[in-house]
mmCIF file as Biopython writes it, N, C-alpha, C and O atoms, coordinates in Angstrom:
data_model
#
loop_
_atom_site.group_PDB
_atom_site.id
_atom_site.type_symbol
_atom_site.label_atom_id
_atom_site.label_alt_id
_atom_site.label_comp_id
_atom_site.label_asym_id
_atom_site.label_entity_id
_atom_site.label_seq_id
_atom_site.pdbx_PDB_ins_code
_atom_site.Cartn_x
_atom_site.Cartn_y
_atom_site.Cartn_z
_atom_site.occupancy
_atom_site.B_iso_or_equiv
_atom_site.auth_seq_id
_atom_site.auth_asym_id
_atom_site.pdbx_PDB_model_num
ATOM 1   N N  . MET A ? 1  ? -14.842 -10.388 -4.955 1.0 0.0 1  A 1 
ATOM 2   C CA . MET A ? 1  ? -13.727 -9.645  -5.492 1.0 0.0 1  A 1 
ATOM 3   C C  . MET A ? 1  ? -12.910 -9.097  -4.325 1.0 0.0 1  A 1 
ATOM 4   O O  . MET A ? 1  ? -13.461 -8.748  -3.280 1.0 0.0 1  A 1 
ATOM 5   N N  . SER A ? 2  ? -11.605 -9.024  -4.508 1.0 0.0 2  A 1 
ATOM 6   C CA . SER A ? 2  ? -10.744 -8.514  -3.445 1.0 0.0 2  A 1 
ATOM 7   C C  . SER A ? 2  ? -9.664  -7.628  -4.051 1.0 0.0 2  A 1 
ATOM 8   O O  . SER A ? 2  ? -9.414  -7.667  -5.256 1.0 0.0 2  A 1 
ATOM 9   N N  . LEU A ? 3  ? -9.039  -6.842  -3.216 1.0 0.0 3  A 1 
ATOM 10  C CA . LEU A ? 3  ? -7.914  -5.990  -3.596 1.0 0.0 3  A 1 
ATOM 11  C C  . LEU A ? 3  ? -6.674  -6.603  -2.972 1.0 0.0 3  A 1 
ATOM 12  O O  . LEU A ? 3  ? -6.620  -6.802  -1.759 1.0 0.0 3  A 1 
ATOM 13  N N  . VAL A ? 4  ? -5.668  -6.908  -3.801 1.0 0.0 4  A 1 
ATOM 14  C CA . VAL A ? 4  ? -4.475  -7.596  -3.326 1.0 0.0 4  A 1 
ATOM 15  C C  . VAL A ? 4  ? -3.245  -6.764  -3.661 1.0 0.0 4  A 1 
ATOM 16  O O  . VAL A ? 4  ? -3.060  -6.342  -4.803 1.0 0.0 4  A 1 
ATOM 17  N N  . LEU A ? 5  ? -2.414  -6.533  -2.662 1.0 0.0 5  A 1 
ATOM 18  C CA . LEU A ? 5  ? -1.124  -5.876  -2.826 1.0 0.0 5  A 1 
ATOM 19  C C  . LEU A ? 5  ? -0.061  -6.934  -2.551 1.0 0.0 5  A 1 
ATOM 20  O O  . LEU A ? 5  ? 0.007   -7.483  -1.451 1.0 0.0 5  A 1 
ATOM 21  N N  . LYS A ? 6  ? 0.770   -7.219  -3.560 1.0 0.0 6  A 1 
ATOM 22  C CA . LYS A ? 6  ? 1.803   -8.248  -3.421 1.0 0.0 6  A 1 
ATOM 23  C C  . LYS A ? 6  ? 3.176   -7.605  -3.520 1.0 0.0 6  A 1 
ATOM 24  O O  . LYS A ? 6  ? 3.588   -7.171  -4.596 1.0 0.0 6  A 1 
ATOM 25  N N  . GLY A ? 7  ? 3.871   -7.543  -2.417 1.0 0.0 7  A 1 
ATOM 26  C CA . GLY A ? 7  ? 5.236   -7.035  -2.403 1.0 0.0 7  A 1 
ATOM 27  C C  . GLY A ? 7  ? 5.362   -5.571  -2.767 1.0 0.0 7  A 1 
ATOM 28  O O  . GLY A ? 7  ? 6.420   -5.133  -3.219 1.0 0.0 7  A 1 
ATOM 29  N N  . GLY A ? 8  ? 4.297   -4.807  -2.577 1.0 0.0 8  A 1 
ATOM 30  C CA . GLY A ? 8  ? 4.315   -3.393  -2.941 1.0 0.0 8  A 1 
ATOM 31  C C  . GLY A ? 8  ? 5.216   -2.582  -2.030 1.0 0.0 8  A 1 
ATOM 32  O O  . GLY A ? 8  ? 5.140   -2.699  -0.807 1.0 0.0 8  A 1 
ATOM 33  N N  . SER A ? 9  ? 6.070   -1.761  -2.623 1.0 0.0 9  A 1 
ATOM 34  C CA . SER A ? 9  ? 6.931   -0.879  -1.841 1.0 0.0 9  A 1 
ATOM 35  C C  . SER A ? 9  ? 7.012   0.469   -2.535 1.0 0.0 9  A 1 
ATOM 36  O O  . SER A ? 9  ? 6.642   0.598   -3.702 1.0 0.0 9  A 1 
ATOM 37  N N  . GLN A ? 10 ? 7.496   1.471   -1.816 1.0 0.0 10 A 1 
ATOM 38  C CA . GLN A ? 10 ? 7.611   2.822   -2.360 1.0 0.0 10 A 1 
ATOM 39  C C  . GLN A ? 10 ? 8.809   3.500   -1.719 1.0 0.0 10 A 1 
ATOM 40  O O  . GLN A ? 10 ? 9.129   3.253   -0.556 1.0 0.0 10 A 1 
ATOM 41  N N  . PHE A ? 11 ? 9.468   4.356   -2.490 1.0 0.0 11 A 1 
ATOM 42  C CA . PHE A ? 11 ? 10.639  5.090   -2.023 1.0 0.0 11 A 1 
ATOM 43  C C  . PHE A ? 11 ? 10.382  6.582   -2.132 1.0 0.0 11 A 1 
ATOM 44  O O  . PHE A ? 11 ? 9.701   7.033   -3.054 1.0 0.0 11 A 1 
ATOM 45  N N  . VAL A ? 12 ? 10.920  7.346   -1.201 1.0 0.0 12 A 1 
ATOM 46  C CA . VAL A ? 12 ? 10.844  8.802   -1.216 1.0 0.0 12 A 1 
ATOM 47  C C  . VAL A ? 12 ? 12.273  9.315   -1.134 1.0 0.0 12 A 1 
ATOM 48  O O  . VAL A ? 12 ? 12.980  9.046   -0.163 1.0 0.0 12 A 1 
ATOM 49  N N  . GLU A ? 13 ? 12.693  10.049  -2.148 1.0 0.0 13 A 1 
ATOM 50  C CA . GLU A ? 13 ? 14.051  10.590  -2.226 1.0 0.0 13 A 1 
ATOM 51  C C  . GLU A ? 13 ? 15.105  9.500   -2.014 1.0 0.0 13 A 1 
ATOM 52  O O  . GLU A ? 13 ? 16.099  9.710   -1.320 1.0 0.0 13 A 1 
ATOM 53  N N  . GLY A ? 14 ? 14.874  8.346   -2.616 1.0 0.0 14 A 1 
ATOM 54  C CA . GLY A ? 14 ? 15.824  7.244   -2.548 1.0 0.0 14 A 1 
ATOM 55  C C  . GLY A ? 14 ? 15.788  6.422   -1.281 1.0 0.0 14 A 1 
ATOM 56  O O  . GLY A ? 14 ? 16.488  5.415   -1.180 1.0 0.0 14 A 1 
ATOM 57  N N  . GLN A ? 15 ? 14.983  6.829   -0.309 1.0 0.0 15 A 1 
ATOM 58  C CA . GLN A ? 15 ? 14.874  6.103   0.958  1.0 0.0 15 A 1 
ATOM 59  C C  . GLN A ? 15 ? 13.573  5.292   0.969  1.0 0.0 15 A 1 
ATOM 60  O O  . GLN A ? 15 ? 12.543  5.778   0.500  1.0 0.0 15 A 1 
ATOM 61  N N  . PRO A ? 16 ? 13.605  4.074   1.495  1.0 0.0 16 A 1 
ATOM 62  C CA . PRO A ? 16 ? 12.370  3.288   1.550  1.0 0.0 16 A 1 
ATOM 63  C C  . PRO A ? 16 ? 11.345  3.947   2.473  1.0 0.0 16 A 1 
ATOM 64  O O  . PRO A ? 16 ? 11.638  4.260   3.627  1.0 0.0 16 A 1 
ATOM 65  N N  . HIS A ? 17 ? 10.148  4.149   1.946  1.0 0.0 17 A 1 
ATOM 66  C CA . HIS A ? 17 ? 9.063   4.742   2.736  1.0 0.0 17 A 1 
ATOM 67  C C  . HIS A ? 17 ? 8.051   3.665   3.100  1.0 0.0 17 A 1 
ATOM 68  O O  . HIS A ? 17 ? 7.499   3.670   4.200  1.0 0.0 17 A 1 
ATOM 69  N N  . ILE A ? 18 ? 7.811   2.745   2.178  1.0 0.0 18 A 1 
ATOM 70  C CA . ILE A ? 18 ? 6.977   1.577   2.451  1.0 0.0 18 A 1 
ATOM 71  C C  . ILE A ? 18 ? 7.798   0.362   2.046  1.0 0.0 18 A 1 
ATOM 72  O O  . ILE A ? 18 ? 8.145   0.208   0.875  1.0 0.0 18 A 1 
ATOM 73  N N  . TYR A ? 19 ? 8.110   -0.494  3.001  1.0 0.0 19 A 1 
ATOM 74  C CA . TYR A ? 19 ? 8.858   -1.710  2.720  1.0 0.0 19 A 1 
ATOM 75  C C  . TYR A ? 19 ? 7.925   -2.697  2.027  1.0 0.0 19 A 1 
ATOM 76  O O  . TYR A ? 19 ? 6.707   -2.556  2.136  1.0 0.0 19 A 1 
ATOM 77  N N  . PRO A ? 20 ? 8.465   -3.704  1.309  1.0 0.0 20 A 1 
ATOM 78  C CA . PRO A ? 20 ? 7.598   -4.652  0.597  1.0 0.0 20 A 1 
ATOM 79  C C  . PRO A ? 20 ? 6.497   -5.187  1.509  1.0 0.0 20 A 1 
ATOM 80  O O  . PRO A ? 20 ? 6.753   -5.735  2.581  1.0 0.0 20 A 1 
ATOM 81  N N  . THR A ? 21 ? 5.270   -5.008  1.044  1.0 0.0 21 A 1 
ATOM 82  C CA . THR A ? 21 ? 4.091   -5.303  1.851  1.0 0.0 21 A 1 
ATOM 83  C C  . THR A ? 21 ? 3.138   -6.202  1.087  1.0 0.0 21 A 1 
ATOM 84  O O  . THR A ? 21 ? 2.896   -5.982  -0.100 1.0 0.0 21 A 1 
ATOM 85  N N  . ASP A ? 22 ? 2.596   -7.208  1.749  1.0 0.0 22 A 1 
ATOM 86  C CA . ASP A ? 22 ? 1.533   -8.042  1.204  1.0 0.0 22 A 1 
ATOM 87  C C  . ASP A ? 22 ? 0.267   -7.739  1.996  1.0 0.0 22 A 1 
ATOM 88  O O  . ASP A ? 22 ? 0.279   -7.720  3.227  1.0 0.0 22 A 1 
ATOM 89  N N  . LEU A ? 23 ? -0.830  -7.501  1.270  1.0 0.0 23 A 1 
ATOM 90  C CA . LEU A ? 23 ? -2.082  -7.129  1.916  1.0 0.0 23 A 1 
ATOM 91  C C  . LEU A ? 23 ? -3.234  -7.592  1.044  1.0 0.0 23 A 1 
ATOM 92  O O  . LEU A ? 23 ? -3.201  -7.414  -0.173 1.0 0.0 23 A 1 
ATOM 93  N N  . THR A ? 24 ? -4.254  -8.183  1.652  1.0 0.0 24 A 1 
ATOM 94  C CA . THR A ? 24 ? -5.458  -8.590  0.926  1.0 0.0 24 A 1 
ATOM 95  C C  . THR A ? 24 ? -6.670  -7.999  1.632  1.0 0.0 24 A 1 
ATOM 96  O O  . THR A ? 24 ? -6.867  -8.205  2.829  1.0 0.0 24 A 1 
ATOM 97  N N  . LEU A ? 25 ? -7.482  -7.259  0.874  1.0 0.0 25 A 1 
ATOM 98  C CA . LEU A ? 25 ? -8.720  -6.675  1.388  1.0 0.0 25 A 1 
ATOM 99  C C  . LEU A ? 25 ? -9.890  -7.345  0.687  1.0 0.0 25 A 1 
ATOM 100 O O  . LEU A ? 25 ? -9.996  -7.293  -0.538 1.0 0.0 25 A 1 
ATOM 101 N N  . GLU A ? 26 ? -10.765 -7.972  1.455  1.0 0.0 26 A 1 
ATOM 102 C CA . GLU A ? 26 ? -11.912 -8.686  0.903  1.0 0.0 26 A 1 
ATOM 103 C C  . GLU A ? 26 ? -13.115 -7.766  0.765  1.0 0.0 26 A 1 
ATOM 104 O O  . GLU A ? 26 ? -13.303 -6.852  1.568  1.0 0.0 26 A 1 
ATOM 105 N N  . HIS A ? 27 ? -13.926 -8.011  -0.254 1.0 0.0 27 A 1 
ATOM 106 C CA . HIS A ? 27 ? -15.140 -7.243  -0.487 1.0 0.0 27 A 1 
ATOM 107 C C  . HIS A ? 27 ? -16.094 -7.401  0.698  1.0 0.0 27 A 1 
ATOM 108 O O  . HIS A ? 27 ? -16.330 -8.517  1.160  1.0 0.0 27 A 1 
ATOM 109 N N  . GLY A ? 28 ? -16.636 -6.305  1.182  1.0 0.0 28 A 1 
ATOM 110 C CA . GLY A ? 28 ? -17.599 -6.315  2.271  1.0 0.0 28 A 1 
ATOM 111 C C  . GLY A ? 28 ? -16.985 -6.282  3.658  1.0 0.0 28 A 1 
ATOM 112 O O  . GLY A ? 28 ? -17.700 -6.112  4.646  1.0 0.0 28 A 1 
ATOM 113 N N  . ALA A ? 29 ? -15.679 -6.441  3.748  1.0 0.0 29 A 1 
ATOM 114 C CA . ALA A ? 29 ? -15.010 -6.411  5.046  1.0 0.0 29 A 1 
ATOM 115 C C  . ALA A ? 29 ? -14.720 -4.972  5.443  1.0 0.0 29 A 1 
ATOM 116 O O  . ALA A ? 29 ? -14.584 -4.097  4.588  1.0 0.0 29 A 1 
ATOM 117 N N  . VAL A ? 30 ? -14.627 -4.736  6.740  1.0 0.0 30 A 1 
ATOM 118 C CA . VAL A ? 30 ? -14.254 -3.426  7.256  1.0 0.0 30 A 1 
ATOM 119 C C  . VAL A ? 30 ? -12.813 -3.534  7.748  1.0 0.0 30 A 1 
ATOM 120 O O  . VAL A ? 30 ? -12.517 -4.296  8.668  1.0 0.0 30 A 1 
ATOM 121 N N  . ASP A ? 31 ? -11.930 -2.771  7.129  1.0 0.0 31 A 1 
ATOM 122 C CA . ASP A ? 31 ? -10.513 -2.803  7.474  1.0 0.0 31 A 1 
ATOM 123 C C  . ASP A ? 31 ? -10.077 -1.422  7.948  1.0 0.0 31 A 1 
ATOM 124 O O  . ASP A ? 31 ? -10.611 -0.408  7.498  1.0 0.0 31 A 1 
ATOM 125 N N  . VAL A ? 32 ? -9.110  -1.388  8.854  1.0 0.0 32 A 1 
ATOM 126 C CA . VAL A ? 32 ? -8.618  -0.136  9.423  1.0 0.0 32 A 1 
ATOM 127 C C  . VAL A ? 32 ? -7.110  -0.087  9.221  1.0 0.0 32 A 1 
ATOM 128 O O  . VAL A ? 32 ? -6.411  -1.072  9.454  1.0 0.0 32 A 1 
ATOM 129 N N  . LEU A ? 33 ? -6.617  1.065   8.787  1.0 0.0 33 A 1 
ATOM 130 C CA . LEU A ? 33 ? -5.189  1.278   8.593  1.0 0.0 33 A 1 
ATOM 131 C C  . LEU A ? 33 ? -4.723  2.289   9.637  1.0 0.0 33 A 1 
ATOM 132 O O  . LEU A ? 33 ? -5.075  3.467   9.574  1.0 0.0 33 A 1 
ATOM 133 N N  . LEU A ? 34 ? -3.932  1.819   10.593 1.0 0.0 34 A 1 
ATOM 134 C CA . LEU A ? 34 ? -3.461  2.666   11.691 1.0 0.0 34 A 1 
ATOM 135 C C  . LEU A ? 34 ? -1.944  2.776   11.665 1.0 0.0 34 A 1 
ATOM 136 O O  . LEU A ? 34 ? -1.248  1.844   11.261 1.0 0.0 34 A 1 
ATOM 137 N N  . GLY A ? 35 ? -1.446  3.913   12.098 1.0 0.0 35 A 1 
ATOM 138 C CA . GLY A ? 35 ? -0.002  4.091   12.211 1.0 0.0 35 A 1 
ATOM 139 C C  . GLY A ? 35 ? 0.317   5.519   12.593 1.0 0.0 35 A 1 
ATOM 140 O O  . GLY A ? 35 ? -0.540  6.398   12.501 1.0 0.0 35 A 1 
ATOM 141 N N  . PRO A ? 36 ? 1.545   5.755   13.022 1.0 0.0 36 A 1 
ATOM 142 C CA . PRO A ? 36 ? 1.938   7.106   13.417 1.0 0.0 36 A 1 
ATOM 143 C C  . PRO A ? 36 ? 2.077   8.029   12.204 1.0 0.0 36 A 1 
ATOM 144 O O  . PRO A ? 36 ? 2.048   7.578   11.059 1.0 0.0 36 A 1 
ATOM 145 N N  . THR A ? 37 ? 2.227   9.304   12.471 1.0 0.0 37 A 1 
ATOM 146 C CA . THR A ? 37 ? 2.437   10.294  11.435 1.0 0.0 37 A 1 
ATOM 147 C C  . THR A ? 37 ? 3.657   9.926   10.593 1.0 0.0 37 A 1 
ATOM 148 O O  . THR A ? 37 ? 4.681   9.496   11.124 1.0 0.0 37 A 1 
ATOM 149 N N  . LEU A ? 38 ? 3.539   10.098  9.283  1.0 0.0 38 A 1 
ATOM 150 C CA . LEU A ? 38 ? 4.604   9.825   8.308  1.0 0.0 38 A 1 
ATOM 151 C C  . LEU A ? 38 ? 5.004   8.356   8.231  1.0 0.0 38 A 1 
ATOM 152 O O  . LEU A ? 38 ? 6.148   8.047   7.898  1.0 0.0 38 A 1 
ATOM 153 N N  . SER A ? 39 ? 4.078   7.445   8.534  1.0 0.0 39 A 1 
ATOM 154 C CA . SER A ? 39 ? 4.396   6.019   8.450  1.0 0.0 39 A 1 
ATOM 155 C C  . SER A ? 39 ? 4.032   5.414   7.105  1.0 0.0 39 A 1 
ATOM 156 O O  . SER A ? 39 ? 4.328   4.245   6.861  1.0 0.0 39 A 1 
ATOM 157 N N  . GLY A ? 40 ? 3.386   6.193   6.212  1.0 0.0 40 A 1 
ATOM 158 C CA . GLY A ? 40 ? 3.082   5.706   4.868  1.0 0.0 40 A 1 
ATOM 159 C C  . GLY A ? 40 ? 1.637   5.304   4.640  1.0 0.0 40 A 1 
ATOM 160 O O  . GLY A ? 40 ? 1.334   4.683   3.621  1.0 0.0 40 A 1 
ATOM 161 N N  . LYS A ? 41 ? 0.740   5.635   5.550  1.0 0.0 41 A 1 
ATOM 162 C CA . LYS A ? 41 ? -0.675  5.261   5.405  1.0 0.0 41 A 1 
ATOM 163 C C  . LYS A ? 41 ? -1.290  5.853   4.139  1.0 0.0 41 A 1 
ATOM 164 O O  . LYS A ? 41 ? -1.934  5.145   3.365  1.0 0.0 41 A 1 
ATOM 165 N N  . THR A ? 42 ? -1.089  7.149   3.932  1.0 0.0 42 A 1 
ATOM 166 C CA . THR A ? 42 ? -1.676  7.816   2.772  1.0 0.0 42 A 1 
ATOM 167 C C  . THR A ? 42 ? -1.051  7.296   1.487  1.0 0.0 42 A 1 
ATOM 168 O O  . THR A ? 42 ? -1.756  7.081   0.501  1.0 0.0 42 A 1 
ATOM 169 N N  . MET A ? 43 ? 0.255   7.092   1.482  1.0 0.0 43 A 1 
ATOM 170 C CA . MET A ? 43 ? 0.911   6.581   0.281  1.0 0.0 43 A 1 
ATOM 171 C C  . MET A ? 43 ? 0.411   5.176   -0.052 1.0 0.0 43 A 1 
ATOM 172 O O  . MET A ? 43 ? 0.212   4.856   -1.223 1.0 0.0 43 A 1 
ATOM 173 N N  . LEU A ? 44 ? 0.209   4.344   0.955  1.0 0.0 44 A 1 
ATOM 174 C CA . LEU A ? 44 ? -0.327  3.003   0.739  1.0 0.0 44 A 1 
ATOM 175 C C  . LEU A ? 44 ? -1.738  3.081   0.162  1.0 0.0 44 A 1 
ATOM 176 O O  . LEU A ? 44 ? -2.069  2.339   -0.762 1.0 0.0 44 A 1 
ATOM 177 N N  . MET A ? 45 ? -2.568  3.966   0.694  1.0 0.0 45 A 1 
ATOM 178 C CA . MET A ? 45 ? -3.931  4.130   0.171  1.0 0.0 45 A 1 
ATOM 179 C C  . MET A ? 45 ? -3.908  4.653   -1.263 1.0 0.0 45 A 1 
ATOM 180 O O  . MET A ? 45 ? -4.713  4.219   -2.087 1.0 0.0 45 A 1 
ATOM 181 N N  . ARG A ? 46 ? -2.994  5.584   -1.577 1.0 0.0 46 A 1 
ATOM 182 C CA . ARG A ? 46 ? -2.877  6.113   -2.942 1.0 0.0 46 A 1 
ATOM 183 C C  . ARG A ? 46 ? -2.444  5.015   -3.921 1.0 0.0 46 A 1 
ATOM 184 O O  . ARG A ? 46 ? -2.904  4.983   -5.063 1.0 0.0 46 A 1 
ATOM 185 N N  . MET A ? 47 ? -1.563  4.121   -3.474 1.0 0.0 47 A 1 
ATOM 186 C CA . MET A ? 47 ? -1.165  3.004   -4.338 1.0 0.0 47 A 1 
ATOM 187 C C  . MET A ? 47 ? -2.351  2.080   -4.586 1.0 0.0 47 A 1 
ATOM 188 O O  . MET A ? 47 ? -2.567  1.641   -5.715 1.0 0.0 47 A 1 
ATOM 189 N N  . MET A ? 48 ? -3.121  1.780   -3.540 1.0 0.0 48 A 1 
ATOM 190 C CA . MET A ? 48 ? -4.260  0.889   -3.695 1.0 0.0 48 A 1 
ATOM 191 C C  . MET A ? 48 ? -5.357  1.513   -4.551 1.0 0.0 48 A 1 
ATOM 192 O O  . MET A ? 48 ? -6.100  0.798   -5.224 1.0 0.0 48 A 1 
ATOM 193 N N  . ALA A ? 49 ? -5.464  2.846   -4.531 1.0 0.0 49 A 1 
ATOM 194 C CA . ALA A ? 49 ? -6.471  3.537   -5.337 1.0 0.0 49 A 1 
ATOM 195 C C  . ALA A ? 49 ? -6.020  3.701   -6.786 1.0 0.0 49 A 1 
ATOM 196 O O  . ALA A ? 49 ? -6.815  4.098   -7.638 1.0 0.0 49 A 1 
ATOM 197 N N  . GLY A ? 50 ? -4.752  3.400   -7.075 1.0 0.0 50 A 1 
ATOM 198 C CA . GLY A ? 50 ? -4.245  3.542   -8.433 1.0 0.0 50 A 1 
ATOM 199 C C  . GLY A ? 50 ? -3.731  4.930   -8.759 1.0 0.0 50 A 1 
ATOM 200 O O  . GLY A ? 50 ? -3.457  5.225   -9.923 1.0 0.0 50 A 1 
ATOM 201 N N  . LEU A ? 51 ? -3.593  5.791   -7.756 1.0 0.0 51 A 1 
ATOM 202 C CA . LEU A ? 51 ? -3.085  7.140   -7.980 1.0 0.0 51 A 1 
ATOM 203 C C  . LEU A ? 51 ? -1.565  7.174   -8.066 1.0 0.0 51 A 1 
ATOM 204 O O  . LEU A ? 51 ? -1.004  8.010   -8.774 1.0 0.0 51 A 1 
ATOM 205 N N  . ASP A ? 52 ? -0.893  6.275   -7.354 1.0 0.0 52 A 1 
ATOM 206 C CA . ASP A ? 52 ? 0.562   6.139   -7.392 1.0 0.0 52 A 1 
ATOM 207 C C  . ASP A ? 52 ? 0.887   4.687   -7.720 1.0 0.0 52 A 1 
ATOM 208 O O  . ASP A ? 52 ? 0.192   3.772   -7.280 1.0 0.0 52 A 1 
ATOM 209 N N  . MET A ? 53 ? 1.936   4.486   -8.488 1.0 0.0 53 A 1 
ATOM 210 C CA . MET A ? 53 ? 2.376   3.121   -8.813 1.0 0.0 53 A 1 
ATOM 211 C C  . MET A ? 53 ? 3.414   2.683   -7.781 1.0 0.0 53 A 1 
ATOM 212 O O  . MET A ? 53 ? 4.255   3.486   -7.377 1.0 0.0 53 A 1 
ATOM 213 N N  . PRO A ? 54 ? 3.367   1.420   -7.349 1.0 0.0 54 A 1 
ATOM 214 C CA . PRO A ? 54 ? 4.391   0.945   -6.419 1.0 0.0 54 A 1 
ATOM 215 C C  . PRO A ? 54 ? 5.739   0.839   -7.129 1.0 0.0 54 A 1 
ATOM 216 O O  . PRO A ? 54 ? 5.792   0.557   -8.327 1.0 0.0 54 A 1 
ATOM 217 N N  . ALA A ? 55 ? 6.820   1.064   -6.400 1.0 0.0 55 A 1 
ATOM 218 C CA . ALA A ? 55 ? 8.170   0.927   -6.964 1.0 0.0 55 A 1 
ATOM 219 C C  . ALA A ? 55 ? 8.446   -0.537  -7.281 1.0 0.0 55 A 1 
ATOM 220 O O  . ALA A ? 55 ? 9.075   -0.849  -8.292 1.0 0.0 55 A 1 
ATOM 221 N N  . THR A ? 56 ? 7.982   -1.427  -6.423 1.0 0.0 56 A 1 
ATOM 222 C CA . THR A ? 56 ? 8.099   -2.866  -6.657 1.0 0.0 56 A 1 
ATOM 223 C C  . THR A ? 56 ? 6.768   -3.495  -6.324 1.0 0.0 56 A 1 
ATOM 224 O O  . THR A ? 56 ? 5.941   -2.881  -5.650 1.0 0.0 56 A 1 
ATOM 225 N N  . GLY A ? 57 ? 6.551   -4.701  -6.783 1.0 0.0 57 A 1 
ATOM 226 C CA . GLY A ? 57 ? 5.333   -5.440  -6.477 1.0 0.0 57 A 1 
ATOM 227 C C  . GLY A ? 57 ? 4.197   -5.113  -7.430 1.0 0.0 57 A 1 
ATOM 228 O O  . GLY A ? 57 ? 4.369   -4.397  -8.417 1.0 0.0 57 A 1 
ATOM 229 N N  . ARG A ? 58 ? 3.029   -5.660  -7.106 1.0 0.0 58 A 1 
ATOM 230 C CA . ARG A ? 58 ? 1.850   -5.514  -7.964 1.0 0.0 58 A 1 
ATOM 231 C C  . ARG A ? 58 ? 0.600   -5.288  -7.129 1.0 0.0 58 A 1 
ATOM 232 O O  . ARG A ? 58 ? 0.517   -5.698  -5.972 1.0 0.0 58 A 1 
ATOM 233 N N  . ILE A ? 59 ? -0.364  -4.629  -7.744 1.0 0.0 59 A 1 
ATOM 234 C CA . ILE A ? 59 ? -1.686  -4.453  -7.147 1.0 0.0 59 A 1 
ATOM 235 C C  . ILE A ? 59 ? -2.687  -5.130  -8.059 1.0 0.0 59 A 1 
ATOM 236 O O  . ILE A ? 59 ? -2.771  -4.811  -9.245 1.0 0.0 59 A 1 
ATOM 237 N N  . LEU A ? 60 ? -3.439  -6.055  -7.514 1.0 0.0 60 A 1 
ATOM 238 C CA . LEU A ? 60 ? -4.422  -6.823  -8.297 1.0 0.0 60 A 1 
ATOM 239 C C  . LEU A ? 60 ? -5.822  -6.550  -7.796 1.0 0.0 60 A 1 
ATOM 240 O O  . LEU A ? 60 ? -6.786  -7.102  -8.326 1.0 0.0 60 A 1 
#
């Protein structure tokens, strides 16, 4: 089983915060999400956890 983000994006106050992103996480793999402050790491994790819905794209 895997977690797939296809074209997921998010906007904050009308401005793009996460541009359309494709990402596949495989079961049993160790993945790391790195980036500077306010780059969208937490928002991306919240979308993958199902806490926030992406503005565009799908999470499978």
